[in-house]
C-alpha positions as CSV (number, residue, x, y, z in Angstrom):
1,M,-11.9,-94.4,41.8
2,T,-12.8,-95.6,45.3
3,K,-16.3,-95.8,46.7
4,I,-16.6,-94.6,50.3
5,L,-19.4,-94.6,52.9
6,D,-18.8,-91.7,55.2
7,T,-19.9,-88.2,56.3
8,G,-20.1,-85.0,54.2
9,N,-17.3,-83.5,56.3
10,T,-15.1,-86.4,55.5
11,A,-15.8,-86.0,51.8
12,C,-14.8,-82.3,52.1
13,A,-11.6,-83.1,54.1
14,L,-10.5,-85.8,51.7
15,A,-11.0,-83.5,48.7
16,V,-9.0,-80.7,50.4
17,K,-6.2,-83.1,51.2
18,A,-6.1,-84.2,47.5
19,A,-6.1,-80.6,46.3
20,G,-2.7,-80.1,48.0
21,P,-3.1,-77.0,50.2
22,D,0.0,-75.1,51.2
23,F,-1.7,-73.5,54.2
24,I,-4.7,-74.3,56.3
25,A,-6.1,-72.1,59.2
26,A,-8.8,-73.5,61.5
27,Y,-11.0,-72.7,64.4
28,P,-13.7,-75.2,65.4
29,I,-17.5,-74.5,65.3
30,T,-20.4,-76.9,65.0
31,P,-21.1,-78.5,62.6
32,Q,-17.9,-77.8,60.8
33,T,-15.5,-78.9,63.5
34,T,-14.8,-82.4,62.2
35,I,-13.4,-81.0,58.9
36,S,-10.7,-79.1,60.9
37,E,-10.1,-82.1,63.1
38,K,-9.6,-84.4,60.1
39,L,-7.3,-82.0,58.3
40,A,-5.3,-81.5,61.6
41,D,-4.9,-85.3,61.7
42,Y,-3.8,-85.5,58.1
43,A,-1.2,-82.7,58.8
44,A,0.1,-84.5,61.9
45,K,0.6,-87.7,59.9
46,G,2.4,-85.9,57.1
47,E,-0.4,-86.6,54.6
48,I,-0.7,-82.8,53.8
49,R,2.5,-81.1,52.8
50,G,1.3,-77.6,53.8
51,K,1.2,-75.9,57.2
52,Y,-1.7,-76.3,59.5
53,L,-2.4,-73.3,61.9
54,A,-4.9,-73.4,64.7
55,V,-5.9,-69.8,65.7
56,E,-8.0,-68.2,68.4
57,S,-11.1,-67.0,66.4
58,E,-12.7,-67.1,63.0
59,H,-11.7,-63.5,62.4
60,S,-8.1,-64.5,62.8
61,V,-8.7,-67.5,60.6
62,M,-9.7,-65.3,57.7
63,A,-6.8,-63.0,58.3
64,A,-4.4,-65.9,58.4
65,V,-5.5,-67.4,55.0
66,A,-4.4,-64.1,53.5
67,A,-1.3,-66.2,53.2
68,A,-2.8,-66.6,49.7
69,A,-1.1,-63.3,49.0
70,T,2.3,-65.1,49.1
71,G,1.2,-67.5,46.4
72,A,0.0,-70.2,48.7
73,R,-3.0,-72.4,48.1
74,T,-5.1,-71.9,51.2
75,F,-8.2,-73.4,52.9
76,T,-10.4,-72.9,55.9
77,A,-13.9,-74.0,57.0
78,T,-16.6,-72.4,59.2
79,S,-20.3,-72.3,60.0
80,S,-22.9,-69.8,61.0
81,Q,-21.7,-67.3,63.6
82,G,-18.1,-68.1,62.6
83,L,-18.8,-66.9,59.0
84,L,-20.5,-63.8,60.4
85,Y,-17.4,-63.1,62.5
86,M,-15.3,-63.3,59.4
87,H,-17.4,-60.8,57.5
88,E,-15.0,-57.8,57.7
89,I,-12.1,-59.8,56.3
90,L,-14.2,-61.4,53.6
91,H,-14.3,-58.0,51.9
92,Y,-10.5,-57.8,52.3
93,A,-10.0,-61.2,50.7
94,A,-12.2,-60.4,47.7
95,G,-10.9,-56.9,47.3
96,G,-7.3,-58.3,47.5
97,R,-8.1,-60.9,44.8
98,L,-7.1,-63.7,47.1
99,P,-8.3,-67.1,45.8
100,V,-9.0,-68.6,49.2
101,V,-11.3,-71.6,49.2
102,M,-13.6,-72.0,52.3
103,A,-16.2,-74.6,53.2
104,N,-19.2,-73.2,55.0
105,V,-21.3,-75.9,56.7
106,N,-24.6,-74.1,56.7
107,R,-26.2,-73.4,60.1
108,A,-28.9,-71.0,61.3
109,V,-27.6,-67.8,62.9
110,A,-28.5,-66.3,66.3
111,A,-30.7,-65.1,67.9
112,P,-32.2,-67.3,69.2
113,W,-29.4,-69.8,69.3
114,C,-29.9,-72.7,66.9
115,L,-27.5,-75.5,65.8
116,Y,-29.4,-76.7,62.8
117,V,-29.5,-75.8,59.1
118,D,-30.7,-73.0,57.1
119,H,-28.9,-70.8,54.5
120,Q,-29.0,-67.4,56.3
121,D,-25.2,-67.5,57.0
122,A,-24.3,-67.9,53.3
123,V,-26.9,-65.5,52.0
124,A,-25.7,-62.8,54.4
125,Q,-22.3,-62.9,52.5
126,R,-23.9,-62.4,49.1
127,D,-22.3,-59.1,48.4
128,T,-18.8,-59.6,49.8
129,G,-17.4,-60.4,46.4
130,W,-17.0,-64.2,46.9
131,L,-18.2,-66.8,44.5
132,Q,-20.6,-69.3,46.1
133,F,-21.4,-72.9,45.3
134,H,-24.2,-74.9,47.1
135,C,-23.9,-78.7,47.3
136,A,-26.8,-81.2,47.5
137,S,-24.9,-84.4,48.2
138,H,-21.6,-85.8,49.5
139,Q,-20.5,-86.4,45.9
140,E,-21.1,-82.8,45.1
141,I,-19.1,-81.7,48.1
142,Y,-16.1,-83.8,47.1
143,D,-16.2,-82.7,43.4
144,T,-16.9,-79.0,44.1
145,I,-13.8,-78.5,46.2
146,F,-11.6,-79.1,43.1
147,L,-13.9,-77.0,40.9
148,A,-13.8,-74.2,43.5
149,Y,-10.0,-74.1,43.5
150,K,-9.7,-74.2,39.8
151,V,-12.1,-71.3,39.2
152,A,-10.8,-69.3,42.2
153,E,-7.2,-69.5,41.1
154,K,-8.0,-68.7,37.5
155,L,-10.0,-65.6,38.4
156,E,-8.1,-64.7,41.6
157,I,-11.4,-64.5,43.4
158,P,-12.2,-66.3,46.8
159,T,-14.9,-69.0,46.8
160,I,-17.2,-70.5,49.4
161,V,-18.4,-74.1,49.1
162,N,-21.7,-74.4,51.1
163,Y,-23.5,-77.5,52.3
164,D,-26.1,-78.3,54.8
165,G,-25.1,-78.8,58.5
166,F,-25.9,-82.3,59.9
167,L,-28.1,-83.2,57.0
168,L,-25.0,-83.6,54.9
169,S,-22.1,-82.8,57.2
170,H,-22.8,-85.7,59.6
171,S,-24.9,-88.1,57.6
172,M,-23.3,-91.3,56.2
173,L,-23.8,-91.5,52.5
174,P,-21.8,-93.1,49.6
175,F,-19.4,-91.0,47.4
176,E,-16.6,-91.8,45.1
177,T,-13.1,-90.4,45.3
178,V,-10.9,-89.7,42.3
179,E,-7.3,-90.9,41.6
180,Q,-4.7,-88.4,42.6
181,D,-3.2,-88.3,39.1
182,L,-6.5,-87.2,37.6
183,I,-6.9,-84.5,40.3
184,D,-3.4,-83.3,39.6
185,R,-4.2,-83.0,35.9
186,F,-7.4,-81.0,36.6
187,L,-5.8,-78.9,39.4
188,P,-2.1,-78.2,38.8
189,P,0.0,-76.3,41.3
190,R,-1.1,-72.7,41.7
191,Q,0.7,-70.1,39.5
192,P,-0.2,-66.7,40.9
193,V,-0.1,-63.7,38.7
194,W,1.5,-61.8,41.7
195,R,2.6,-62.5,45.2
196,L,4.2,-60.9,48.2
197,H,7.8,-61.8,49.1
198,P,10.1,-60.2,51.7
199,Q,12.9,-59.8,49.2
200,W,10.7,-58.2,46.5
201,G,8.9,-55.5,48.6
202,G,5.4,-54.4,47.5
203,T,2.2,-53.6,49.4
204,F,-1.2,-55.2,49.8
205,G,-4.5,-53.5,50.4
206,N,-3.0,-50.1,50.3
207,V,-4.9,-46.8,50.6
208,S,-6.3,-45.5,47.3
209,G,-8.1,-42.5,45.9
210,A,-11.7,-42.6,44.7
211,D,-10.9,-43.1,41.1
212,E,-8.5,-46.0,41.7
213,Y,-10.9,-47.6,44.2
214,A,-13.9,-47.3,41.9
215,A,-12.0,-48.8,39.0
216,Y,-10.7,-51.7,41.1
217,R,-14.2,-52.5,42.5
218,H,-15.9,-52.3,39.1
219,K,-13.3,-54.7,37.8
220,L,-14.0,-57.2,40.6
221,A,-17.7,-57.0,39.8
222,A,-17.1,-57.6,36.1
223,D,-14.7,-60.4,36.7
224,I,-17.2,-62.2,39.0
225,L,-19.7,-62.3,36.1
226,T,-17.1,-64.0,33.9
227,A,-17.1,-66.9,36.4
228,L,-20.2,-68.5,34.9
229,P,-18.8,-69.5,31.5
230,L,-15.6,-70.5,33.2
231,I,-17.4,-72.7,35.7
232,E,-19.4,-74.4,32.9
233,A,-16.1,-75.1,31.0
234,E,-14.4,-76.5,34.1
235,I,-17.4,-78.7,35.0
236,K,-17.2,-80.2,31.5
237,E,-13.4,-80.8,31.8
238,Y,-13.8,-82.5,35.2
239,A,-16.6,-84.7,33.9
240,A,-14.5,-85.7,30.9
241,L,-11.5,-86.5,33.1
242,T,-13.4,-88.5,35.7
243,G,-16.0,-90.1,33.4
244,R,-18.7,-89.1,35.9
245,P,-21.5,-86.7,34.9
246,Q,-21.6,-83.4,36.7
247,P,-24.5,-81.1,37.5
248,G,-24.2,-77.7,35.8
249,L,-25.1,-74.3,37.1
250,I,-28.7,-75.4,37.5
251,Q,-29.7,-79.1,37.2
252,A,-33.3,-79.8,36.0
253,S,-35.2,-83.0,36.9
254,G,-38.5,-83.5,35.1
255,P,-40.1,-82.5,31.8
256,A,-38.6,-79.5,30.0
257,D,-42.1,-78.2,29.1
258,A,-43.6,-78.5,32.6
259,E,-46.3,-76.3,33.9
260,V,-44.6,-75.7,37.3
261,F,-40.9,-75.5,38.1
262,I,-39.6,-75.7,41.7
263,L,-36.3,-73.9,42.4
264,S,-34.2,-74.8,45.5
265,M,-30.6,-75.2,46.6
266,G,-28.8,-77.5,49.1
267,S,-29.9,-80.9,50.4
268,M,-33.6,-80.2,50.0
269,A,-33.1,-80.6,46.2
270,A,-33.7,-84.4,46.6
271,E,-37.1,-83.7,48.3
272,T,-38.1,-81.2,45.7
273,E,-37.5,-83.8,43.0
274,L,-39.8,-86.2,44.8
275,A,-42.3,-83.4,45.3
276,A,-42.2,-82.5,41.6
277,A,-42.7,-86.2,40.7
278,E,-45.7,-86.4,43.0
279,L,-47.3,-83.2,41.6
280,S,-47.0,-84.8,38.1
281,R,-48.8,-87.9,39.4
282,Q,-51.5,-85.6,40.7
283,G,-52.0,-84.1,37.2
284,I,-49.8,-81.0,37.5
285,S,-46.8,-81.3,35.2
286,A,-43.8,-80.3,37.4
287,S,-40.0,-80.2,37.3
288,A,-37.4,-79.5,40.0
289,L,-34.5,-77.1,39.5
290,K,-31.4,-77.5,41.7
291,L,-29.2,-74.4,41.9
292,R,-25.5,-75.3,42.2
293,V,-24.0,-71.8,41.7
294,Y,-25.5,-69.0,43.8
295,R,-22.9,-66.3,43.3
296,P,-22.8,-65.2,40.5
297,F,-26.5,-66.0,40.0
298,P,-27.0,-67.8,36.7
299,A,-29.8,-65.6,35.5
300,A,-29.5,-66.4,31.8
301,A,-29.3,-70.1,32.4
302,L,-32.5,-69.9,34.5
303,A,-34.4,-67.9,31.9
304,E,-33.3,-70.3,29.2
305,L,-34.5,-73.4,31.1
306,L,-38.0,-72.1,31.7
307,P,-40.7,-72.3,29.0
308,A,-43.0,-69.4,28.3
309,G,-46.1,-69.2,30.4
310,C,-44.9,-71.6,33.2
311,R,-44.9,-71.0,36.9
312,L,-41.7,-70.8,39.0
313,L,-41.8,-71.5,42.7
314,A,-38.7,-70.5,44.6
315,L,-38.3,-72.5,47.9
316,D,-35.7,-70.7,50.1
317,R,-34.1,-72.0,53.3
318,N,-33.5,-68.3,54.3
319,L,-35.4,-65.1,54.9
320,A,-34.9,-61.9,52.9
321,Y,-36.0,-59.6,55.6
322,G,-38.1,-56.8,54.2
323,H,-39.3,-58.9,51.3
324,N,-41.7,-61.9,51.1
325,G,-39.9,-65.2,50.8
326,G,-36.1,-65.5,50.5
327,A,-33.1,-64.6,48.4
328,L,-33.8,-67.1,45.6
329,L,-37.2,-65.6,45.1
330,M,-35.6,-62.1,44.8
331,E,-32.9,-63.4,42.4
332,A,-35.4,-65.3,40.3
333,K,-37.7,-62.3,39.9
334,A,-34.7,-60.1,38.9
335,A,-33.4,-62.8,36.4
336,L,-36.8,-63.1,34.7
337,Y,-37.8,-59.5,34.6
338,G,-37.9,-58.4,31.0
339,S,-37.5,-62.0,29.6
340,G,-40.7,-61.7,27.7
341,K,-41.7,-65.2,28.7
342,N,-44.6,-64.2,30.9
343,I,-43.4,-66.5,33.7
344,A,-45.2,-66.0,37.1
345,V,-42.8,-66.2,40.0
346,S,-43.7,-66.8,43.7
347,G,-42.1,-68.5,46.6
348,A,-41.8,-69.2,50.3
349,A,-39.2,-69.6,53.0
350,V,-39.2,-73.2,54.4
351,G,-37.0,-75.4,56.6
352,I,-35.8,-72.4,58.7
353,G,-33.6,-73.5,61.6
354,G,-33.6,-77.1,60.5
355,Q,-37.3,-77.7,60.3
356,D,-38.0,-81.0,58.6
357,L,-38.8,-80.8,54.9
358,P,-40.6,-84.1,54.0
359,V,-42.3,-84.3,50.7
360,S,-45.6,-83.9,52.4
361,A,-44.6,-80.5,53.8
362,L,-43.2,-79.3,50.5
363,L,-46.4,-80.3,48.7
364,E,-48.5,-78.4,51.2
365,T,-46.4,-75.3,50.6
366,I,-46.5,-75.8,46.8
367,H,-50.2,-76.3,46.7
368,G,-50.7,-73.2,48.9
369,L,-48.6,-71.1,46.4
370,L,-50.5,-72.5,43.5
371,E,-53.8,-71.8,45.2
372,V,-52.9,-68.2,45.9
373,A,-51.9,-67.8,42.2
374,R,-55.3,-69.1,41.1
């Protein structure tokens, strides 16, 4: 293993190169652009065996990576408005059971125009039928690319690897790469259960009647739920191969019997850990929960982690318009409804559009939520 000091986008590009893609389609958008540039450079130098295709829009990018239907291992990356522009074809990819892996470097969406981070772009794709991971560090970005390919190709379901724009994409932090032979053991060449070929005929995304369509969509929904135990199993396998501990579906930091738990995802997980530690010093026993898998939402894992009678505070970097707070708050309430644990759930939307989230700001929000509860 080699230790590297570089950006989150470099960590992503290095992992994609090591995963051995057969086809990459790319269109630049800040703050994702340097991923596409690095992969283009690797392709020009012959360091990637697959084809690299630069296209004219993000809509075309997602149409192009339908090359997965031919059995190819595919990759693309985007951000913000680019992801929104892909929205129509995201449904095609999921419905077509194409195991595309895409990095989404989270950025606020217009209007007004904003280049900085929040999670509205990813949350807006919640119901497209894609799996979603959220990374909190450069190391998680690197490791999660391999995990995403392994799970996507086993389930034939496309997967998004999210991480925060600029805070992770452009910051210089250390991470550790893995030897190619270990990656090849964890992620062997793709063996598709079906693929299109000019000599074999066949169709893709054909017209169907109501009964066939409903059955197909219900199967996709059921198969997405099976991702959770598979993800846990593959995390354990990767940790055993690399000898490096891995965060699970949700990573807890702090006492298991805490009075207050703070749920977040993305780079602010580091600050929520510090905020939880400071709360404990102030006499309020607190733990931080970092969500790694957003879709499917690990409801059972969350309910199991939380002790009866505690408080759960969900801090969202997005807005669930029409509801108070954001998507994590909604998911947490749904997950804990009927648990019988008498857990009070509240939350707030913070850090929208890249607003700074120092520990002091998080503590102010947390104390405000606790005060309202009292």
